[in-house]
N, C-alpha and C positions, 0 to 999 in steps of 0.2 A: 382476645385482645381487649374488648370492652369499649366503653364510651366515655368521652370527656365532655362536660358541660362548661361552656364559656359564655357568660351572659345568658341570652335566650337560645343560643346555638348548641346543638348536641352533635358532636363529631363521633362517629362510630367506626371502629376497626381501622383506625388511622393513627399510628404511633407518632409521626411527625405532624405537629399542629401548625408550625410556622417555619418557613425556610427563607433564607436570603441568598439569592443567586445560586439556587440548587443546593445550598449547604443547610442542613437542619439547624434551626435556632432553638426551638422549643420542642421537646419530646416528652411524652408521658407514657409510662407503663403502669398497668393496673395491679397485677398480682405477682409479686408484692409491689406496693406503690413505689415508683421511682421516677425522678425527673432528670432531664438533661437540658442544660442551657449552655450553648456554645456561641460566644460573642464573635462577631467578625473582627479581624485583626486591625482594620483600618478605621476605627471609630474616631471622630474628631475629638472626643473626650480623652483619647489615649488609654482608656480602660480596656483590658482584655483579661478574660478568664474562661475556663472551660469546666463545666460540671457534667459528669457522665454518671448516670444512675446514682445520684445523691453524693458522689465523691468528687472533690475538687482535684483536678489534674494539674500537674506542674506547680509552678510557684503560686502560693496562696496569698492573695492580697489581704492585708490586715483588715480591711473594711468589709470583707466577704464572710458570710456565715451561711451554712446549710444546717437546718434543724429538722432531722427526720424523726418520725415515729411510725408506728404500725399503720395509722390512719391519716397522717398528714405529713407533708414535706414542705418546708418553707425555705426560701432563699432570700437573704437580706443583704443589702449594701448600705453601709453606714447607718444601720438600724432602720432603714426604710425597706418595706416589703417590695421585692421585685416580682416574686412568683410564689404562689401557694396552691398546692394540690391537696384536696381532701377527699378521702373515700366516702361515698354515700352508701354504697353497698359493694358486694364482691365483684361487680362488673361495671361500676360507674364511679367516676371521680368528678369533682367540681374544681375548676381552675380559676384563680384570680391572677392577673398579670398586669404589671405596669413597669415598663422598661424606660420610661421617659427620663428618670434620674441618671441613666447611663448615656443619654443622648440618642436613644432609639425611640421613635414615636410609635410604639406599640403598647396598647393598653386595652383592657376590657371595660365594658359598661353593660347596661341592661340590654343593649342590642347585639352584643357579641364582641369580637376582637376588632379594634380600630387600629388603623395604620395610616 
């Protein structure tokens, strides 16, 4: 499974990094590198999309892009970075996340994930 570093926190052997009401919001898999981002359907912003293992499911909003490579996966909304996972080695990834532009007050800083 591996480890994911967010800020100064290291999360080991845990695929789901953030959940909302028992539903996975952010998931990261290491080998190969894949991210999943499943928004709740009732956001005040009205934005909804689902990304599962780097693939956009259902209707694709024009503002949404997933940019995968062998060592990095980035998710952008209106050209703003929502999430970026970068492999540091074969068992560790570094995650940057900022979902505030979607109306979700979850982001990382030097202390870890903030909500």
